[in-house]
C-alpha positions as CSV (number, residue, x, y, z in Angstrom):
1,M,16.9,107.4,184.1
2,G,18.7,107.8,180.8
3,G,20.0,104.2,180.9
4,Q,16.6,102.8,181.8
5,S,15.0,104.7,179.0
6,R,17.4,103.2,176.5
7,I,16.9,99.6,177.8
8,G,13.2,99.7,178.2
9,C,12.5,101.8,175.2
10,P,15.1,101.7,172.5
11,S,13.5,104.4,170.4
12,P,10.4,106.6,170.5
13,A,9.0,104.7,167.5
14,V,9.1,101.4,169.3
15,C,7.4,102.9,172.4
16,R,4.6,104.3,170.3
17,R,3.9,100.9,168.7
18,R,3.9,98.9,172.0
19,P,0.2,99.7,172.8
20,Q,-0.7,97.8,169.6
21,Q,0.8,94.5,170.8
22,P,-2.4,93.2,172.4
23,S,-4.3,93.4,169.1
24,R,-1.5,91.4,167.4
25,K,-2.0,88.6,170.0
26,T,-5.7,88.3,169.3
27,A,-5.3,86.8,165.8
28,P,-3.0,83.9,166.9
29,E,-5.5,83.0,169.7
30,H,-8.3,82.8,167.2
31,V,-6.3,80.7,164.8
32,E,-5.3,78.3,167.6
33,S,-8.9,77.8,168.6
34,T,-9.8,77.0,165.0
35,V,-7.0,74.5,164.7
36,K,-8.1,72.7,167.8
37,T,-11.6,72.0,166.4
38,K,-9.9,70.1,163.5
39,S,-7.6,68.0,165.6
40,V,-8.0,64.2,165.2
41,G,-9.1,63.4,168.7
42,E,-11.6,66.3,169.2
43,T,-13.0,66.0,165.7
44,T,-13.6,62.3,166.1
45,A,-15.3,62.7,169.4
46,A,-17.5,65.4,168.0
47,L,-18.4,63.4,164.9
48,S,-19.1,60.2,166.8
49,R,-21.7,61.8,169.1
50,L,-23.2,64.5,166.9
51,E,-22.7,64.0,163.2
52,L,-22.6,60.2,163.0
53,R,-25.8,59.9,165.1
54,A,-27.7,62.8,163.6
55,E,-26.3,63.0,160.0
56,K,-28.9,61.8,157.5
57,A,-28.1,58.9,155.3
58,R,-29.6,60.8,152.5
59,A,-26.6,63.2,152.6
60,L,-24.4,60.4,151.3
61,A,-26.9,58.5,149.2
62,R,-26.9,58.7,145.4
63,P,-29.9,60.8,144.6
64,E,-30.7,59.3,141.2
65,P,-29.8,55.6,141.2
66,A,-30.4,53.4,138.1
67,S,-33.9,52.0,138.0
68,I,-36.0,49.9,135.7
69,T,-39.4,48.3,135.7
70,P,-40.0,44.6,136.7
71,A,-40.9,43.8,133.1
72,S,-37.6,45.2,131.7
73,P,-35.3,42.6,130.2
74,L,-32.4,41.4,132.2
75,R,-30.1,42.7,129.4
76,E,-31.2,46.3,130.2
77,A,-30.5,45.9,133.9
78,L,-27.0,44.5,133.2
79,L,-26.2,47.4,130.8
80,A,-27.3,49.9,133.5
81,M,-25.1,48.2,136.1
82,R,-22.0,48.3,133.7
83,A,-22.7,51.9,132.9
84,R,-22.5,52.8,136.6
85,G,-19.5,50.7,137.5
86,G,-21.4,47.8,139.0
87,D,-23.9,49.8,141.1
88,A,-27.1,48.0,142.1
89,V,-30.1,48.6,139.9
90,L,-33.4,49.4,141.6
91,V,-36.6,47.9,140.3
92,T,-39.6,50.1,140.6
93,D,-43.3,49.9,139.7
94,A,-45.1,53.3,139.5
95,D,-42.1,54.9,141.2
96,R,-42.3,52.5,144.2
97,L,-39.6,50.1,145.1
98,V,-40.4,46.4,144.4
99,G,-36.9,44.9,144.0
100,I,-33.2,45.3,143.5
101,L,-30.6,43.7,141.3
102,T,-27.2,43.6,142.8
103,E,-23.8,42.1,141.9
104,R,-24.6,39.3,144.3
105,D,-27.8,38.5,142.4
106,V,-25.9,38.5,139.1
107,L,-23.1,36.2,140.5
108,M,-25.6,33.7,142.0
109,R,-28.3,33.7,139.3
110,V,-26.8,34.8,136.0
111,L,-23.1,34.2,135.6
112,G,-22.2,30.7,134.6
113,A,-25.8,29.9,133.7
114,D,-27.4,29.6,130.3
115,V,-29.7,32.6,130.9
116,D,-31.8,34.3,128.3
117,E,-31.1,38.0,128.9
118,G,-34.4,38.8,127.3
119,R,-36.3,37.5,130.3
120,P,-37.7,40.0,132.7
121,V,-35.5,41.3,135.4
122,S,-38.1,40.3,138.0
123,E,-37.1,36.7,137.6
124,F,-33.5,37.5,138.9
125,M,-34.0,40.4,141.3
126,T,-34.3,40.3,145.1
127,S,-37.9,41.1,145.7
128,E,-39.0,43.5,148.5
129,P,-35.5,44.5,149.5
130,H,-34.7,46.0,152.8
131,S,-34.9,49.8,152.7
132,L,-34.7,52.7,155.1
133,P,-36.9,55.8,155.4
134,A,-35.6,58.9,153.8
135,E,-34.9,60.5,157.2
136,A,-32.8,57.6,158.6
137,T,-29.4,58.5,160.1
138,L,-26.0,57.2,159.1
139,L,-25.9,55.3,162.4
140,E,-29.2,53.5,161.5
141,A,-27.8,52.7,158.1
142,M,-24.6,51.2,159.6
143,R,-26.6,49.0,161.9
144,A,-28.8,47.8,159.1
145,M,-25.9,47.0,156.8
146,E,-24.1,45.2,159.6
147,S,-27.1,43.1,160.8
148,G,-28.4,42.3,157.3
149,G,-25.1,42.1,155.4
150,Y,-26.4,44.6,152.9
151,R,-24.1,46.5,150.5
152,N,-26.8,48.7,149.1
153,L,-29.7,50.3,151.0
154,P,-32.5,52.1,149.1
155,L,-34.0,55.1,150.8
156,V,-37.7,55.7,150.4
157,D,-40.2,58.3,151.4
158,G,-43.5,57.8,153.2
159,D,-45.2,56.7,150.0
160,G,-42.5,54.1,149.2
161,R,-40.9,56.2,146.4
162,V,-37.2,55.9,146.0
163,V,-35.2,59.1,147.0
164,G,-31.7,57.6,147.0
165,L,-29.4,54.7,147.2
166,L,-26.8,54.4,150.0
167,R,-23.9,52.2,149.1
168,Q,-21.7,50.5,151.7
169,Q,-18.6,51.9,149.9
170,D,-19.8,55.4,150.2
171,L,-20.3,54.9,154.0
172,I,-16.9,53.4,154.4
173,D,-15.3,56.2,152.6
174,Y,-17.1,58.7,154.8
175,I,-16.0,57.0,158.0
176,A,-12.4,56.6,156.8
177,E,-12.3,60.3,156.0
178,A,-13.9,61.3,159.3
179,F,-11.8,59.0,161.5
180,P,-8.4,58.6,159.8
181,Q,-6.5,57.9,162.9
182,E,-8.8,55.2,164.1
183,I,-8.8,53.5,160.7
184,L,-5.0,53.5,160.5
185,N,-4.8,51.9,164.0
186,L,-7.2,49.1,163.2
187,P,-5.5,45.6,163.5
188,P,-5.0,43.8,160.1
189,R,-7.5,41.1,161.2
190,P,-10.9,41.7,162.9
191,H,-11.0,41.2,166.6
192,Q,-7.2,41.1,166.8
193,L,-5.8,42.6,170.0
194,M,-2.3,44.0,170.2
195,E,-0.4,42.4,173.0
196,E,2.0,45.3,173.2
197,P,1.8,48.9,172.0
198,E,3.5,49.5,168.7
199,G,6.5,51.7,168.5
200,A,9.3,52.5,171.0
């Protein structure tokens, strides 16, 4: 009995602490469950079905995009674009969207041409641009950008008033951050299929 006591219970102090061991195991189990929710595979699956389908595009959209009136001079629109790093400029009339001036518009209609920058921006903008309702989801925005080749999508409320501007780059950054593993594993060229798995 004396030998078993020394092996199973080295000291009375250790024996008194043993009943507390289950409480020490509870914390690691909780931490482990938290870590699992952040793992790449599980997080990606959750985001693709829940957040990507339900997340509102407005959450990523720029709430106060640059805007001018149709009669504003082209010079003013170009200055607004430069001030915002090349962002598109929305053209509004009585707060309602009527046009957009993008980098593509500038490249195709302004650069290399003898243009009077005092002319109204309405002569160079894209009229009645494609827009999405304010409650559109990110998935709807992705589909619209892919099908229409848009880099900028204005978001409007039920009265046609602009509530934000969703840029393609903001959407790409969001996807890259949400799905890092999938982005890293993409082939260098679209539609490329790997004949053999990489690595040993």
